[in-house]
N, C-alpha and C positions, 0 to 999 in steps of 0.2 A: 272951838271945834277942832278936834284932832285931825291931822292930815290923813293918817291911815287909821281905819276904824271898822268895826262891825256895823253893818247896816242891813236893811231888808230891801231886796230887789222885788219889785212887783212886775211880773212878766206878763205881757199881753201878746197873744199869738195873732199876728197879722191884722191888727186893728187899723182903721183909717187914721191918718194923721190928725184929722179933725177930732176924732174920739179921744185920742191920747192928749191932744192939746187942751181939750175941754176938761179932762180929768186933772191935768197938771195945773190948769188955771184954778180949778175948784180947790185943790190942795193948797196952792199958794194963797188963795183968798182966806183959807182957814188958818193961815200963819205957818204952814209947813213949807220948808225949803226942800225942793226936789231937784234931782238931776235927771234929765231925760236923755236916754241913750238909745239909738242915735238921735242927735239933736235936730234932724231934718227929716223931711218926708222922702223915704226911699222905698216905700212899699214893703217893708220887712217887719219882723218882730220888733216890739218896743219894750224897753226896760225903763221903769221909773224907779229911782233909788230914793228911799226915805230913811230918815234916822229911826232907829229902833224905838225910841221913846215916842215917836209920832205915829207908830203903826196903828194903834186903836182908832185914832181919828181918820187915818187914811182908809182903813177898812170900812168904816161907817160911810164915808163919802163915796167910795167906789161901789159899795153895795147899793146905795141909792141910785147910782148911775147905771147899774145893771150890766156892766161888762165883766166877762169871766177873767179871772186873774189867778196867777200862780205866785205864791210867796216863797221866797228863799232867803234865809239869812246868809249873807256873803261878806267877804272882806273887800272893802273899797280902799284902793291905794291910789295915790297921786304920784305920777312919775314925771320927771323932766323928759320932754320929747326929744331924746337923743339916742343914737344907737347904743345898745348894750344895757340900758336901764332895766328893761323887762327881764333880760337874761340874769342880771344880778339879783333881782327880786326873787325869781323862781329858784335860783340856785340856793339862796339863803333858806327858803322853805324846804327844798328837797334835801338839803344837808341835814336837816333834823329828822328826816324819815317820814315827813308828812306828804301824803299823796294828794296832788291837786286833781280835782275831778271836773272842774269847770273854770273857764276863763272867758271873759269878754272885755274887749278894750275898745276905746274910742278916743281919738285925738280931739281935744276940745279947743285948743288954740295952737298956734305954731310952736309953743314952748311947753304945753301941758297935755298930758294924757291921763285918763282915768282908766283903771283896770278893776274889774270885779273878779274875785277868785272865790270858788267854792272848794272846800277841802274836807278831808276826813275829820279835821279838827281846826276850825277857823280861829279859835282863840290862840291855839299854839302857833298857827301860821302867822298871826298878827305879832305874837311875841318874837318869832324868828326874824321878822322884818326889822325889829327894833334893835337887834344886836349888831 
């Protein structure tokens, strides 16, 4: 699995944590690996990140569960959790002239952060990060 890659974000507006946990468990039971952002119950919007290849299965499971969801293809990057890493990543993208229109970040461990970016051209943004 690539460190930085295009994925699909499944956005749930203010679900209960129990609802999102149930969906995440159902997806994992089906063999899908998901990232839940934020990873705890804070009473806010929830973002489940799935691999693009797993999207048809995820859609089917979520439809059966009846929760409204918004899908967005986004860029998932993994950053070391130290000052300046996010600035470096966004600078690489902006230097190519790509406009970022969406960003969501969560620190997963003391040393690791996940960032979701939406841009005018996610494939080009991904390429810019690899240079």
